[in-house]
Every structure is written in C-alpha cells, then in structure tokens.
BALUM-200766 format. One record per residue (C-alpha): z, y, x; residue number from 1. Coordinates in steps of 0.02 Angstrom, whole numbers, padded with zeros to 5 digits. Each point is the difference from the previous one (the first is absolute). Layout:
N
+--------+--------+--------+-----+
:     up :  north :   east : num :
+--------+--------+--------+-----+
:      Z :      Y :      X : NUM :
...
+--------+--------+--------+-----+
// end
This chain:
325
+--------+--------+--------+-----+
:     up :  north :   east : num :
+--------+--------+--------+-----+
: -00652 : -01192 :  00555 :   1 :
:  00125 :  00108 : -00091 :   2 :
:  00170 : -00031 : -00076 :   3 :
:  00081 :  00043 : -00166 :   4 :
:  00187 : -00013 : -00026 :   5 :
:  00072 : -00013 : -00175 :   6 :
:  00181 : -00006 :  00053 :   7 :
:  00016 :  00140 :  00127 :   8 :
:  00125 : -00091 :  00112 :   9 :
:  00028 :  00138 :  00126 :  10 :
:  00173 :  00016 :  00074 :  11 :
:  00103 :  00137 :  00077 :  12 :
:  00155 : -00039 :  00103 :  13 :
:  00009 : -00176 : -00069 :  14 :
: -00009 :  00057 : -00181 :  15 :
: -00146 :  00016 : -00118 :  16 :
: -00058 :  00180 : -00016 :  17 :
:  00013 :  00088 : -00168 :  18 :
: -00189 : -00001 : -00011 :  19 :
: -00006 : -00188 :  00031 :  20 :
:  00132 : -00030 : -00132 :  21 :
: -00102 :  00099 : -00125 :  22 :
: -00156 : -00102 :  00040 :  23 :
:  00093 : -00163 : -00021 :  24 :
:  00070 :  00058 : -00168 :  25 :
: -00174 :  00051 : -00056 :  26 :
: -00071 : -00169 :  00052 :  27 :
:  00133 : -00093 : -00099 :  28 :
: -00033 :  00109 : -00150 :  29 :
: -00188 : -00024 :  00018 :  30 :
:  00016 : -00189 : -00006 :  31 :
:  00123 :  00005 : -00144 :  32 :
: -00074 : -00029 : -00172 :  33 :
:  00138 :  00096 : -00086 :  34 :
: -00042 :  00177 :  00052 :  35 :
: -00142 :  00121 :  00033 :  36 :
: -00020 :  00043 :  00183 :  37 :
:  00004 :  00181 :  00060 :  38 :
: -00162 :  00096 : -00007 :  39 :
: -00069 :  00119 :  00130 :  40 :
:  00000 :  00186 : -00034 :  41 :
: -00135 :  00038 : -00129 :  42 :
: -00090 :  00163 : -00040 :  43 :
: -00111 :  00038 : -00149 :  44 :
: -00068 :  00177 :  00022 :  45 :
: -00100 :  00088 : -00136 :  46 :
: -00180 :  00049 :  00035 :  47 :
:  00055 :  00182 :  00016 :  48 :
:  00134 : -00048 :  00128 :  49 :
: -00124 : -00111 :  00091 :  50 :
: -00129 :  00138 :  00018 :  51 :
:  00124 :  00139 :  00039 :  52 :
:  00044 : -00061 :  00174 :  53 :
: -00084 : -00086 :  00146 :  54 :
:  00028 : -00182 :  00044 :  55 :
:  00105 :  00039 :  00154 :  56 :
:  00107 :  00130 : -00091 :  57 :
:  00035 : -00121 : -00143 :  58 :
:  00054 : -00136 :  00121 :  59 :
:  00105 :  00121 :  00101 :  60 :
:  00090 :  00089 : -00143 :  61 :
:  00005 : -00125 : -00143 :  62 :
:  00001 : -00171 :  00082 :  63 :
:  00097 :  00044 :  00159 :  64 :
:  00103 :  00139 : -00077 :  65 :
: -00031 :  00124 :  00142 :  66 :
:  00056 :  00174 : -00046 :  67 :
: -00083 :  00155 :  00068 :  68 :
:  00070 :  00176 :  00008 :  69 :
: -00097 :  00037 : -00160 :  70 :
:  00120 : -00115 : -00093 :  71 :
:  00148 :  00110 :  00043 :  72 :
:  00049 :  00178 : -00034 :  73 :
: -00050 :  00114 :  00144 :  74 :
:  00138 :  00037 :  00124 :  75 :
:  00014 :  00028 :  00187 :  76 :
:  00109 : -00154 :  00019 :  77 :
: -00125 : -00113 : -00087 :  78 :
: -00148 :  00068 :  00099 :  79 :
:  00090 : -00048 :  00159 :  80 :
:  00003 : -00181 : -00061 :  81 :
: -00187 : -00016 : -00032 :  82 :
: -00030 : -00088 :  00166 :  83 :
: -00022 : -00186 : -00025 :  84 :
:  00152 : -00104 :  00043 :  85 :
: -00015 : -00161 :  00102 :  86 :
: -00009 : -00159 : -00103 :  87 :
:  00169 : -00055 :  00070 :  88 :
:  00079 :  00147 : -00092 :  89 :
: -00085 : -00036 : -00165 :  90 :
:  00144 : -00103 : -00065 :  91 :
:  00129 :  00127 :  00056 :  92 :
: -00098 :  00142 : -00083 :  93 :
: -00082 : -00083 : -00152 :  94 :
: -00032 :  00165 : -00088 :  95 :
: -00052 :  00106 :  00148 :  96 :
: -00162 :  00097 :  00000 :  97 :
: -00144 : -00101 :  00073 :  98 :
:  00099 : -00163 : -00005 :  99 :
: -00047 : -00151 : -00108 : 100 :
:  00122 : -00062 : -00130 : 101 :
:  00082 : -00146 :  00091 : 102 :
:  00013 : -00111 : -00155 : 103 :
: -00185 :  00022 : -00039 : 104 :
: -00048 : -00028 :  00181 : 105 :
:  00105 : -00158 :  00005 : 106 :
: -00100 : -00077 : -00144 : 107 :
: -00143 : -00029 :  00121 : 108 :
: -00131 : -00012 : -00138 : 109 :
: -00039 :  00091 : -00163 : 110 :
: -00117 : -00028 : -00146 : 111 :
: -00105 :  00144 : -00066 : 112 :
: -00099 : -00028 : -00160 : 113 :
: -00145 :  00125 : -00011 : 114 :
: -00026 :  00078 : -00173 : 115 :
: -00149 : -00031 : -00112 : 116 :
: -00150 :  00105 :  00053 : 117 :
:  00049 :  00020 :  00183 : 118 :
: -00171 : -00063 :  00059 : 119 :
: -00172 : -00033 : -00075 : 120 :
: -00010 : -00188 :  00042 : 121 :
: -00186 :  00018 :  00038 : 122 :
:  00022 : -00100 :  00160 : 123 :
:  00054 : -00153 : -00100 : 124 :
: -00120 :  00023 : -00144 : 125 :
:  00144 :  00058 : -00111 : 126 :
:  00063 : -00180 :  00002 : 127 :
:  00182 : -00022 :  00052 : 128 :
:  00005 : -00185 : -00046 : 129 :
: -00095 : -00062 :  00153 : 130 :
: -00100 : -00117 : -00114 : 131 :
: -00141 :  00104 : -00074 : 132 :
: -00183 :  00000 :  00050 : 133 :
:  00026 :  00106 :  00156 : 134 :
:  00131 : -00125 :  00064 : 135 :
: -00103 : -00157 : -00031 : 136 :
: -00126 : -00087 :  00111 : 137 :
: -00154 :  00112 :  00006 : 138 :
:  00104 :  00156 : -00033 : 139 :
:  00029 :  00139 :  00127 : 140 :
:  00182 : -00046 :  00030 : 141 :
: -00014 : -00185 : -00038 : 142 :
: -00121 : -00020 :  00145 : 143 :
:  00108 :  00099 :  00121 : 144 :
:  00034 : -00116 :  00148 : 145 :
:  00175 : -00033 :  00067 : 146 :
: -00047 : -00032 :  00183 : 147 :
:  00159 : -00091 :  00053 : 148 :
:  00110 : -00068 : -00140 : 149 :
:  00169 : -00050 :  00069 : 150 :
:  00095 : -00154 : -00055 : 151 :
:  00188 :  00026 :  00014 : 152 :
:  00088 : -00161 :  00049 : 153 :
:  00191 :  00016 : -00017 : 154 :
:  00134 : -00101 :  00087 : 155 :
:  00188 :  00016 :  00005 : 156 :
:  00152 : -00025 : -00110 : 157 :
:  00157 :  00087 : -00059 : 158 :
: -00079 :  00170 : -00029 : 159 :
: -00081 :  00022 :  00172 : 160 :
: -00186 : -00038 :  00006 : 161 :
: -00142 :  00009 :  00124 : 162 :
: -00182 :  00021 : -00048 : 163 :
: -00146 : -00067 :  00099 : 164 :
: -00162 :  00092 : -00042 : 165 :
: -00158 : -00105 : -00008 : 166 :
: -00166 :  00092 : -00012 : 167 :
: -00121 : -00077 : -00124 : 168 :
: -00188 :  00020 : -00024 : 169 :
: -00066 :  00156 : -00088 : 170 :
: -00007 :  00003 : -00190 : 171 :
: -00043 :  00127 : -00135 : 172 :
:  00123 :  00084 : -00116 : 173 :
: -00064 : -00105 : -00145 : 174 :
:  00025 : -00161 :  00100 : 175 :
:  00174 :  00057 :  00053 : 176 :
:  00048 :  00034 : -00182 : 177 :
: -00051 : -00178 : -00049 : 178 :
:  00108 : -00069 :  00141 : 179 :
:  00144 :  00114 : -00052 : 180 :
: -00010 : -00054 : -00183 : 181 :
:  00002 : -00184 :  00047 : 182 :
:  00146 :  00026 :  00119 : 183 :
:  00102 :  00097 : -00129 : 184 :
: -00026 : -00132 : -00133 : 185 :
:  00048 : -00137 :  00122 : 186 :
:  00157 :  00088 :  00062 : 187 :
:  00063 :  00078 : -00162 : 188 :
: -00087 : -00100 : -00135 : 189 :
: -00083 :  00068 : -00156 : 190 :
:  00142 : -00065 : -00109 : 191 :
:  00121 :  00117 :  00086 : 192 :
: -00115 :  00148 : -00035 : 193 :
:  00050 : -00007 : -00182 : 194 :
:  00186 : -00036 :  00019 : 195 :
:  00036 :  00179 : -00054 : 196 :
: -00098 :  00073 : -00144 : 197 :
:  00062 :  00180 : -00006 : 198 :
: -00165 :  00087 :  00042 : 199 :
: -00028 :  00172 : -00075 : 200 :
: -00171 :  00070 : -00044 : 201 :
:  00052 :  00181 :  00029 : 202 :
: -00021 :  00094 :  00163 : 203 :
: -00130 :  00094 :  00100 : 204 :
: -00181 : -00054 :  00019 : 205 :
:  00040 : -00104 :  00156 : 206 :
:  00133 : -00096 : -00095 : 207 :
: -00116 : -00032 : -00147 : 208 :
: -00143 : -00056 :  00113 : 209 :
:  00113 : -00116 :  00097 : 210 :
:  00072 : -00071 : -00161 : 211 :
: -00175 : -00036 : -00065 : 212 :
: -00043 : -00086 :  00165 : 213 :
:  00160 : -00102 : -00009 : 214 :
: -00044 : -00067 : -00171 : 215 :
: -00184 : -00029 :  00041 : 216 :
:  00030 : -00091 :  00164 : 217 :
:  00162 : -00087 : -00050 : 218 :
:  00104 :  00091 :  00131 : 219 :
:  00182 :  00045 :  00009 : 220 :
:  00022 :  00148 : -00117 : 221 :
:  00189 :  00014 :  00008 : 222 :
:  00063 :  00150 :  00099 : 223 :
:  00182 : -00011 : -00057 : 224 :
:  00145 :  00016 :  00121 : 225 :
:  00045 : -00182 : -00030 : 226 :
: -00175 : -00058 :  00045 : 227 :
: -00001 :  00104 :  00159 : 228 :
:  00163 : -00081 :  00054 : 229 :
: -00068 : -00172 : -00041 : 230 :
: -00152 :  00032 :  00109 : 231 :
:  00110 :  00064 :  00142 : 232 :
:  00103 : -00160 : -00004 : 233 :
: -00158 : -00106 : -00005 : 234 :
: -00066 :  00093 :  00152 : 235 :
:  00152 : -00034 :  00109 : 236 :
:  00020 : -00179 : -00055 : 237 :
: -00181 : -00045 :  00035 : 238 :
:  00009 :  00050 :  00185 : 239 :
: -00022 : -00164 :  00091 : 240 :
: -00119 : -00079 :  00126 : 241 :
: -00042 : -00130 : -00133 : 242 :
: -00067 :  00131 : -00122 : 243 :
: -00182 :  00050 :  00003 : 244 :
: -00011 :  00165 :  00093 : 245 :
: -00054 :  00160 : -00086 : 246 :
: -00136 :  00115 :  00070 : 247 :
: -00034 :  00185 :  00009 : 248 :
: -00138 :  00113 :  00061 : 249 :
:  00062 :  00128 :  00126 : 250 :
: -00059 :  00155 :  00094 : 251 :
: -00165 :  00024 : -00091 : 252 :
: -00047 :  00179 :  00039 : 253 :
: -00063 :  00084 : -00157 : 254 :
:  00051 :  00082 : -00164 : 255 :
: -00021 : -00024 : -00188 : 256 :
:  00024 :  00185 : -00039 : 257 :
: -00185 :  00039 :  00026 : 258 :
:  00037 :  00178 :  00056 : 259 :
:  00108 :  00047 : -00150 : 260 :
:  00138 :  00125 :  00041 : 261 :
:  00122 : -00103 : -00106 : 262 :
:  00124 :  00142 : -00023 : 263 :
:  00023 :  00006 :  00189 : 264 :
:  00046 : -00186 :  00009 : 265 :
: -00165 : -00070 :  00064 : 266 :
:  00071 : -00106 :  00142 : 267 :
: -00161 :  00028 :  00099 : 268 :
:  00026 :  00189 : -00005 : 269 :
:  00188 :  00026 :  00001 : 270 :
:  00061 :  00177 :  00027 : 271 :
:  00127 : -00040 :  00134 : 272 :
:  00047 :  00050 :  00176 : 273 :
: -00119 : -00134 :  00066 : 274 :
: -00142 :  00123 : -00028 : 275 :
:  00069 :  00099 :  00145 : 276 :
: -00063 : -00141 :  00112 : 277 :
: -00177 :  00045 : -00054 : 278 :
:  00030 :  00185 :  00026 : 279 :
:  00057 : -00030 :  00180 : 280 :
: -00138 : -00122 :  00043 : 281 :
: -00127 :  00049 :  00132 : 282 :
: -00180 : -00044 : -00043 : 283 :
: -00118 : -00059 :  00135 : 284 :
: -00184 :  00046 :  00004 : 285 :
: -00041 : -00176 : -00061 : 286 :
:  00119 :  00020 : -00147 : 287 :
: -00082 :  00164 : -00048 : 288 :
: -00173 : -00077 :  00015 : 289 :
:  00049 : -00149 : -00111 : 290 :
:  00100 :  00107 : -00120 : 291 :
:  00150 : -00113 :  00032 : 292 :
:  00173 :  00026 : -00072 : 293 :
:  00111 :  00101 :  00117 : 294 :
:  00140 : -00128 : -00009 : 295 :
:  00001 : -00168 : -00085 : 296 :
:  00139 : -00129 :  00002 : 297 :
: -00039 : -00141 : -00124 : 298 :
:  00144 : -00036 : -00118 : 299 :
:  00086 :  00163 :  00045 : 300 :
: -00124 :  00143 : -00022 : 301 :
: -00116 : -00111 : -00102 : 302 :
:  00046 : -00125 : -00135 : 303 :
:  00007 : -00190 :  00002 : 304 :
: -00030 : -00116 : -00147 : 305 :
:  00115 : -00150 : -00022 : 306 :
: -00028 : -00147 : -00116 : 307 :
:  00144 : -00112 : -00051 : 308 :
:  00049 : -00144 : -00111 : 309 :
:  00158 : -00078 : -00069 : 310 :
:  00118 : -00048 :  00141 : 311 :
: -00085 :  00106 :  00135 : 312 :
:  00112 :  00116 :  00101 : 313 :
: -00024 :  00154 :  00107 : 314 :
:  00116 :  00063 :  00136 : 315 :
:  00042 :  00186 :  00004 : 316 :
: -00050 :  00050 :  00176 : 317 :
:  00086 :  00136 :  00100 : 318 :
: -00148 :  00118 : -00021 : 319 :
:  00002 : -00030 : -00188 : 320 :
:  00180 :  00061 : -00006 : 321 :
: -00025 :  00149 :  00116 : 322 :
: -00170 :  00069 : -00053 : 323 :
: -00062 :  00072 : -00165 : 324 :
: -00147 : -00120 :  00008 : 325 :
+--------+--------+--------+-----+
// end
C-alpha cells in the first residue's frame, strides 16, 4: 500500500500550514477548466552544455542551485564559508556557498529535456516511438519479459487515496503495450484524442518520429498546455474503486543504453558519489575468482527499467529523493 494526497491537509497549531494552503490552491486550479496549472521547473540544455559537465554537477549547480567557491570572487571571508551548511540553515542562507537554492529545492521535482544527439539510441534500435520492429512481438525489446506487472487498485475520496498493489502474471513488452493501448482508449476515448488539432510538424528528430507514430497509430498527438491540463484533470477524476485499475512494470534491472556513454547521462553508469561505494568495497576471494562487481545495489548503483501506461502512478521513495540514482 501507499498513499497519495492531492490536498496536503497538514496543520500547524490548529491552522493550515503555508505549504498546505499552496497545495490546496494548486489542486483547485488543477481542477479548474479556466486556467493552466503551474508547471514544474524545466531545463532545456544545449548539447554543448550537456556534455560540458557531469550528471551530478549539473543536478547540483543548475537544478539545485548550489553555489561553490568558484562562483564567487576569491576572498578570505568567502573561503571561510565553503564548509557545507546544515539543511536547516538553507532557508536562512539561500545564497550561501555550498547551500541549495531553497526555492529550487522546494519544487521537489524538475524536468530536464536532453538535447538532440545526446545518445546514439542503439539500445532501442534508433526507434523512440516504442512501436517499431524492435518493440513488436519477435523483436529484441518486444519480447522482453516483465516478470511481475503490478495492477494499481485505488480507493479513497476527497483527494486522499490508497493504492493496493496486485501482482499479475508475467507478460512481454509487446503484450503490455497492447493492454496499455486498450486501457487508454477505454479511459480517454479516441474522440478526445482529436479535440485539439494544433499539432506542429517542426521539432527535433524525436518529435518528428513521435508525430509520425501518432498519425500512423491514431494516438493522441496534441502536446499543448491545454491538453496537458485536460489529461491531468481526467487523471484525478478517474480515481475510483469502480474504475478499471491501471498497471505498470516495476524494478526490472537492466538498461536500454547498451553501453553508450550518453554524454555522461547513462543512468546505468552515472558519474556520482555512489561510485565511492564501489571504491570502498572489499572483495572476497570468491568475488575475485568470479570477477564480480565490487559493490552492486540494484536500482541505486545499477539501473532499473519501468514500464507504464495511462493512469499508472509511481511514488517518489525516500532513496529516490536523497540519492543521485
């Protein structure tokens, strides 16, 4: 089981906290048809910017806004402040050296759109649509088995929901896609796919490939702000025990990068402090004999593959928030 709360009804001294009030206001705005809901922080680095820094440094400096002594003019006073401050002081010293920007940290989540050319796509057969030969039954990825698909059964009302996870029998990626297509059409309806017609043909190769797949397979091609808000409202309003539950494939150890460096963003080979765990690991004679990895923690030092569909959700775990994994 896990819980999601859309209203944020936490209280302090008998009154709603400022954070809770903000969440309630956002919820009301989300369900309102008259306005566009707030978006998370979004970053669109160029290929040069993407390749000029490591994954962990980009997250630390750009996404979290942490400033190092290199960002400031050299002075004795500033060098004395290079020691990291406790998190409790982050709000009081939002611009201190080594301290995250409190406003960015408070967002909780950010969206980073990699630039064109950031990886070679060999691991997915250069097919970002998920519907080409490699993704179909008989293809390398289409025949990949999801060992334990999880059906997410929601219950609750008024913005507070509980999910019961039901493990289903194994299925392939191709079979899961067929289930996902049927579920999407049942929950959203093909007629609603074409409610908005403002679809542009310009964009990078991914956008053009996805647009072609949209037209070929009669999918939702609209990526406008209005459509995104409509889908968000549909998601919250469909949460009910009477609705057919969505599924997702979780915790499948593996990678689609196929060894590509991916400008330092290969999630199976991230250049982060987690590599220090491997450096400090002590190998036994059996490990040396079997040429085993010095330290391996699935989902943290190695990557997981997740497969989702319309209406599926995923909870951000504590380790997801605290580790660069």
